[in-house]
C-alpha positions as CSV (number, residue, x, y, z in Angstrom):
1,X,154.4,245.4,115.5
2,X,153.7,248.0,118.3
3,X,152.3,245.5,120.8
4,X,150.8,242.1,120.4
5,X,147.6,240.9,122.0
6,X,149.5,238.4,124.1
7,X,150.6,241.3,126.3
8,X,147.0,242.5,126.5
9,X,143.7,241.3,127.8
10,X,142.3,237.9,127.1
11,X,139.1,239.7,125.8
12,X,141.2,241.4,123.1
13,X,143.0,238.1,122.2
14,X,139.5,236.5,121.8
15,X,138.3,239.4,119.6
16,X,141.4,239.2,117.4
17,X,141.0,235.4,117.1
18,X,137.3,235.5,116.4
19,X,137.6,238.2,113.7
20,X,140.5,236.4,112.1
21,X,138.7,233.0,112.1
22,X,135.4,234.4,110.9
23,X,137.2,236.3,108.2
24,X,139.4,233.4,106.9
25,X,136.4,231.0,106.8
26,X,134.3,233.6,105.0
27,X,137.0,234.3,102.5
28,X,138.2,230.8,101.8
29,X,134.9,228.9,102.3
30,X,132.1,231.5,101.6
31,X,129.4,228.9,100.9
32,X,130.1,227.1,104.2
33,X,129.9,230.4,106.1
34,X,126.7,231.3,104.3
35,X,125.1,228.0,105.2
36,X,126.2,228.4,108.9
37,X,124.3,231.7,108.9
38,X,121.3,230.2,107.2
39,X,121.9,232.0,103.8
40,X,121.5,230.0,100.6
41,X,124.2,230.4,98.0
42,X,121.9,228.7,95.5
43,X,119.3,231.4,95.9
44,X,122.0,234.1,96.1
45,X,124.5,233.5,93.4
46,X,126.5,236.6,94.3
47,X,126.5,235.6,97.9
48,X,130.0,234.0,97.9
49,X,131.4,237.2,96.6
50,X,129.7,239.2,99.3
51,X,130.9,236.7,101.9
52,X,134.5,237.2,100.7
53,X,134.1,241.0,101.1
54,X,132.9,240.4,104.6
55,X,135.8,238.0,105.2
56,X,138.5,240.4,104.1
57,X,136.9,243.2,106.2
58,X,137.1,240.9,109.3
59,X,140.7,239.9,108.5
60,X,141.7,243.5,108.2
61,X,139.9,244.4,111.4
62,X,141.7,241.6,113.2
63,X,145.1,242.9,111.9
64,X,144.3,246.4,113.0
65,X,143.6,245.2,116.5
66,X,146.7,243.0,116.6
67,X,149.1,245.7,115.5
68,X,147.5,248.8,117.2
69,X,149.7,250.7,119.6
70,X,148.3,251.6,123.0
71,X,147.5,255.0,121.6
72,X,145.7,253.6,118.6
73,X,143.8,250.8,120.4
74,X,140.9,253.0,121.6
75,X,140.0,254.2,118.1
76,X,140.4,250.7,116.6
77,X,138.0,249.2,119.2
78,X,135.5,252.0,118.7
79,X,135.5,251.5,114.9
80,X,134.9,247.7,115.4
81,X,132.0,248.4,117.7
82,X,130.5,250.8,115.2
83,X,130.9,248.3,112.3
84,X,129.3,245.5,114.4
85,X,126.5,247.8,115.4
86,X,125.9,248.5,111.7
87,X,125.9,244.8,111.1
88,X,123.2,244.4,113.8
89,X,121.1,247.2,112.3
90,X,121.5,245.6,108.8
91,X,120.2,242.3,110.1
92,X,117.2,244.0,111.7
93,X,116.3,245.8,108.5
94,X,116.7,242.6,106.5
95,X,114.4,240.8,108.9
96,X,111.8,243.5,108.8
97,X,111.9,243.5,105.0
98,X,111.5,239.7,104.8
99,X,114.9,239.2,103.3
100,X,116.2,236.8,105.9
101,X,114.6,234.3,108.2
102,X,114.3,234.7,112.0
103,X,116.9,232.0,112.4
104,X,119.3,233.8,110.2
105,X,118.6,237.0,112.1
106,X,119.4,235.3,115.4
107,X,122.6,233.9,114.0
108,X,123.7,237.3,112.6
109,X,122.8,239.3,115.6
110,X,124.4,236.8,118.0
111,X,127.7,237.1,116.1
112,X,127.6,240.9,115.9
113,X,126.3,241.3,119.5
114,X,129.1,239.0,120.8
115,X,131.6,241.2,118.9
116,X,130.2,244.4,120.3
117,X,130.3,242.9,123.8
118,X,133.8,241.6,123.5
119,X,135.0,245.0,122.0
120,X,133.4,246.8,124.9
121,X,135.0,244.4,127.4
122,X,138.3,244.8,125.7
123,X,138.1,248.6,126.2
124,X,137.4,248.0,129.9
125,X,140.1,245.4,130.5
126,X,142.8,247.4,128.6
127,X,141.8,250.5,130.5
128,X,140.9,252.4,127.4
129,X,138.5,255.3,128.0
């Protein structure tokens, strides 16, 4: 490993931990994760599969952050911010189309917004420009 997050900012360690935790729970317990976000696996029978896709994406993003060299970190953080921004946009579109409840919208955008903010703070505290 090039450098581990223990030698980096606490914001970056939080981001790695949050992505890894969210990813593992989504992959191993997809129905639980769906319920936490207000999504019904009973009404969405393919939902657990989609949750697992989301989970593995988060696990891989955590790994990218963890193993990134100082030279790679800026790009990895930017990619995460873009992915989380797309998640926020997706939640907005789903709310406008009546596909999710307002509660679910708030849960999804709180999670993606927190990831965006933590990614941006990580860029600042690791002196990435």
